[in-house]
N, C-alpha and C positions, 0 to 999 in steps of 0.2 A: 770535298776538295774544290777549291776556288779555281775557276777557269779564267785565265788571263785573256784580256782582249787582244785581238791580232795586232801585230806591230804596225805603227803608222808613221809615215814620213810626210814631208812637204815637198812640193814641186813648183817650179816657176811656170805659169801658164800665160803670162802676158808681160810685155815690157813697153815702156814709153819714155819719152824725154821731151824737154822743151828748152830751146835756147832763144833768148830775146833777139829781136830783129836788128837792133843797133849793134854794129860791129866797130871796134876800135883796133886799128892796125898799129904795128910797131912804128910806122912812119908818123901816125897821129901822136903817139906818145913821145917819139923822139924829138919833136919840136919843142917840148917843154923840159925834156930830161937830158938834152945834149947827148943823144944816143941814136945810132942808126939801126935800121932793120937787121943788118948783118950782125952788129954787135949784140943785139938782144937775142936773136935767134941762136947764135953760136953758144950763148951762155944758158939759154932756157929751152930751146927747141920750139919756141912759140912765135908764130907770125901774127896772130890776131886773137881777140877774145870778144865775147858777147856781153853787152852791158844792158841791164834792165832800164826801162823808161822811168822817168821821175814819178809817174803815178802808179807804178807797179810795186807791190810788196812781195815778200818771200812766199806767202801763202798763194798768191796769184800764180806764180811760176809752178808751184807744186801741183795745183789743181789741174793745170793743162797736162802735165806729165802723167798724172794719175788717170785722167780721162782717156788718154791715148793707150795706156796699159790696160785699162778696163775694156776698151773697145777690142783690143787684140784678144783678150781673154774671153770675150763673148759674154760679159756679165755687166751689171750696173753697180753703182755705189751701194744700193740697198741690199746687195748680196754679201757685202763685206761686214765682218764682225770684229775686225781688229785693224787699226791703223797705227803703224810705228813710223815716226818721222825723224830723220837725222838732219840736224842743222846746228850751226853756231851763230846764225844770223836770223833769228826769229822775227816776226812782225814787231814784237815787243817783249820785254823780259818776262811778263806774265799776263795772260795765261800762256800755255804751250802753243806753239805754232800749229800743232795738230788740232787744237780746238777750232781755229779759223778754217783750216783745210777741211775738216770733217763737216763743218757747218756749210761751207760753200759747195760741198759735194752733195749736200742733202742727207747726210748720215744722221741718225738719231739713236741715242742710247747705245753707242758702240764704245768699245775700249779704244782709246786714242791717246797717245802720249809722245813726247819728244825723247830722243836719245842724243846726248852731247858727247861726241867723241871725235870732233873735228873731221879731218879727211878720212879717218877710219870709221866714221859714223855709219855708213851704209852697211859695212860688214857687221858692226855691232847690232844694228837694227835688224838685219837679216837673221842673225843668230837668235835674237829675242823672239821674233815672229816664228821662226822655225820651231823653237821650243814650245810655244803656245799651241801650235798645230799638232806637234807630236804628242803633247799631253792631253789632247782632245778638248781643250778649252775654247777652241774656235775651229771653223772649217775653211774660211777664206780670209785672207789678210792682204793688206797693201803695205808695202815697204817703200818709202820714198826718201831720197837724199836730195836736199835742195839748199842752195846758198845764194845770197845776194851780197857777195863780197865787195862789190864796188862801193858799198856804203861804209865799209870799215877799212878801206885802203888809203894810205897816205899817197896821194897822186904826185907828190914831189919827191918821193923816195924811190930812187932808181933801182934799189935792190929788191923791192917788193911790188911796186905798182905794175911792173911789166908781167907779173906772174899770174894774176888772178882774174877770173871772169865770173859771170853769173849763169845759173842754169838749174835744171831740175831733172831727175831721172827716177823712174818708179818701176816696181815689179808687182804683179799679182801672184800670190801664193795660194795654193789649195792643198788640203790634206790628200794623201795618196797612199797606195800600197807600195812597199819596197819594189824597186825595179821599174817604176813608172818614168816616162820621159820627163826631163827637166828636174829630176830629183836632186834635192840638196843632200849630199852625202855627209858633209860635216862642215862645221864652222869652228874657228879657233880665234880667241880674242885675248889681247895682252895689254898691260899698262906698266909704264915705268915713270912714276911721278917725279922722280929725282931729276928728270930731264925736261920738266915743264917749262923751264926758263928758255929753252931753245926756240919755242914758237908760242906766242900768246897775244892776247888783246888785254892789256893790263887794266884798263878802265871800265867802269860801269857796274862793278860788283861791290861787295862790302869793303874791299881793300881800298879801292879808289872810286868812291861814289860819283855819280854824274855831277860835275861842277864846271864852271868856266875854266878853272885851273886845269881840269882834266883835258878839256878840249884844246887849250893853249899848248899843253905838253904833248898833245897827240897820243894820249894814253888810250883813246878809243879806237886806235888803228892797229893793224897787224905789225908786230915786232918779231923779227926772225933772225936767228943766228945760223945762216945757211951752211957753212962748212961743217960745223959740228952735227947738224941735223942730217946732212948728206951721208956722212959716215955711219951714223946710227941707223938710218933708214935701210941702207944696203945690208948691214949686219942683221938687223931685226927681221926684215922681210924675208931674207934668205932662210933664216932659221924657221920662221913660221911656215913658209912654203914647203920646205923639206919635211917638216913635221906633219903637215897636212897630207902630203903624198904618202909618207911612210904609214900613217894611220889607216889609209885606204888601201895599202898594198899596191900602190901605183908607181910606175917608173916615169922619169921625165919624158921618155919617148911616147908615152900614152897621152900626154897633154896636148890637146889640139890647139888650145888658145890660152894665153895668159891675159886675163882681163884685169887690169890693175888701176889703182888711183893714178891719175895723170898729173904728176907733179914735176917730173924731170925725166927726159928721155934717157939720160945716162944712168939714172937710178934703175929704171925699168929694165934696161939691157944688162946692167951689172947683176941685178938679182937673177934674171933669167939665165945668164951665163953661169952663175954659181950654182943654180939649181940643176942646170943641164938642159935647158930648153932653148932652142935656137931663137935668135932675135926676130926672125921673120914670123914667128908664131906669137909675138906680142902685139896685141891690137893697140894702136896708138892714134889718138886724135888730138893730142896735146897741141900740135902746131896750129890748129884752127879753132880750138876751144879754150885753151889755157887751163889753169888749175882752178877747178870749181869745187874743191874740197869734197864734202860728202856727196855731191852730185856727180862727181866725175866718173866713178866706177859704173853706176847704173846708166849714165849717158852712153858710155862706151859699149856697155852690154847691149843696149837697145840698138845702137848703130850697127853693131856686128850682127845682131839678130835680123834686123830688117834688110841688111845686105846679103842675107842668106849664107853667111859664113859659118854658122853654127850647125853642125850636122848631127843627126840623130845618133844617140849613144856615144857621142864624143865627150871627152872630159875637159872641163874648163877649170882652170886654176885662178882664183881671184885673190888679190891682196891689196892692202892699203895701210898707210901710216900717216898720222897727223898729230896735232898738238896734244900734249898730255904727259909724256908721249904715249899715244895709243896706237896699236896696230893689230892687224888680224889677217886671216886667210880663210878661204872656203873652197870646197871642191864640189862641183856640180856635174852630174852626168846628164847631158842635154838630150 
């Protein structure tokens, strides 16, 4: 009779993030957009965002966040055997941004690849890494969400330029026994490609290859249909969060914190309200960070962790939605 190996899970043992030092305020943007700080904040919940320096690329931001997560975890890059990186703004179309990050971290012969799910990218990447650890294909992993969105924003478009910022967030995962602190209990990921038109960057792929015409038409920048995306986000994230809690047999009262993608304060509070979690249990840094797509959830997680808001054995409910339309949820017992 074959003896099955003991059940294995993964847990978060380190978090880290990085925000570029250059800050752009609503007043800075208002000068060229004919908008005031009050007008922008009322519609977005954002006061400022961080913008990378001209000589920084996406992999540079990721490396800093990863090193901070590794330091908290008490390990080095040579201990890592898997790197999963979520981004829609890689250094270049090929190779994967993970190639540059792993090289800059001094990793050799590791499994490293990118995941493209826009703002839901970190949940997707976390899900992938969790499965590799559970299946015993690796023992320690790094999951990083990173974006340099300032390079793909039309700074003359008042509807999108006020929303986005640059940054990176990372976590270190290690294999563990069930019941360990920081355990990832479950992840759930979804996609509805019929809604891809709501949020996209049309240019740069096979449909609109890089040309002067593409740049003139601003096809290389973010295009968004906000009202439609707003409604879909609330509906989809609510369902995903309820499904995650039901799967774990948890009630909303047991959720200590909702750590979500920081896209819109009204979306975050609306989802929490429909799930049954009070708004004061939603961690929000949108006002001083902006929307950093795949980086926003891990940045928020690291901030909450370093502020000692996350208590042992408390339940965290994570959720995110982005272009695709892709979305997902996760439950972690801290």
